[in-house]
C-alpha positions as CSV (number, residue, x, y, z in Angstrom):
1,X,-19.2,0.4,23.4
2,X,-16.7,2.6,21.5
3,X,-16.6,1.9,17.2
4,X,-14.3,0.2,15.6
5,X,-12.5,2.9,13.3
6,X,-10.1,2.6,10.6
7,X,-6.9,4.4,10.6
8,X,-7.3,7.2,8.6
9,X,-3.7,7.6,7.4
10,X,-3.7,4.0,6.0
11,X,-7.4,5.1,4.5
12,X,-5.2,7.2,2.5
13,X,-2.6,4.8,1.3
14,X,-3.9,1.6,0.8
15,X,-7.2,0.1,-0.9
16,X,-8.5,-3.8,-1.4
17,X,-8.9,-5.7,-3.9
18,X,-12.4,-8.1,-4.7
19,X,-10.6,-10.9,-3.2
20,X,-9.1,-9.3,-0.3
21,X,-5.5,-8.0,-1.2
22,X,-4.0,-5.2,-0.2
23,X,-3.1,-2.7,-3.0
24,X,-0.3,0.0,-2.1
25,X,2.1,2.2,-4.0
26,X,5.0,1.2,-5.3
27,X,8.5,1.2,-2.4
28,X,11.0,3.4,-3.6
29,X,9.8,5.7,-5.7
30,X,9.6,9.2,-4.0
31,X,13.0,10.9,-4.8
32,X,16.7,9.8,-6.2
33,X,15.1,9.5,-9.3
34,X,19.1,10.2,-10.6
35,X,19.8,6.8,-8.9
36,X,17.9,4.9,-10.8
37,X,18.1,3.2,-13.8
38,X,15.1,4.2,-16.3
39,X,14.0,0.5,-15.8
40,X,13.7,0.7,-12.2
41,X,11.6,4.1,-12.6
42,X,9.2,2.4,-15.3
43,X,8.3,-0.6,-13.1
44,X,7.5,1.5,-10.5
45,X,4.7,3.6,-12.0
46,X,0.9,2.9,-10.5
47,X,0.3,0.5,-7.8
48,X,1.3,-3.0,-6.8
49,X,0.2,-6.2,-4.1
50,X,1.5,-5.8,-0.9
51,X,3.1,-9.0,0.2
52,X,1.4,-11.5,2.8
53,X,4.0,-10.0,5.6
54,X,3.0,-6.2,5.1
55,X,-0.5,-6.8,4.5
56,X,-1.5,-8.7,7.3
57,X,-0.3,-5.4,8.8
58,X,-2.3,-3.1,7.0
59,X,-5.4,-5.1,8.0
60,X,-5.1,-5.3,11.6
61,X,-5.2,-1.4,11.1
62,X,-8.2,-1.4,8.5
63,X,-10.6,-3.4,10.8
64,X,-13.5,-2.2,8.5
65,X,-13.0,-2.4,5.0
């Protein structure tokens, strides 16, 4: 029986908190800085907890946490 493995792309992009929630980067911050307000740019720094619907997908592709 083959080993279960995590998707390598997901390993690089997501981490799990101690309670099992999924932490990932903020959406919509890669380009287009001129269009966005200073407040948006400031609020999109760092990482965030993913929504439940998105977290379910990530947990499925990362079975070995």
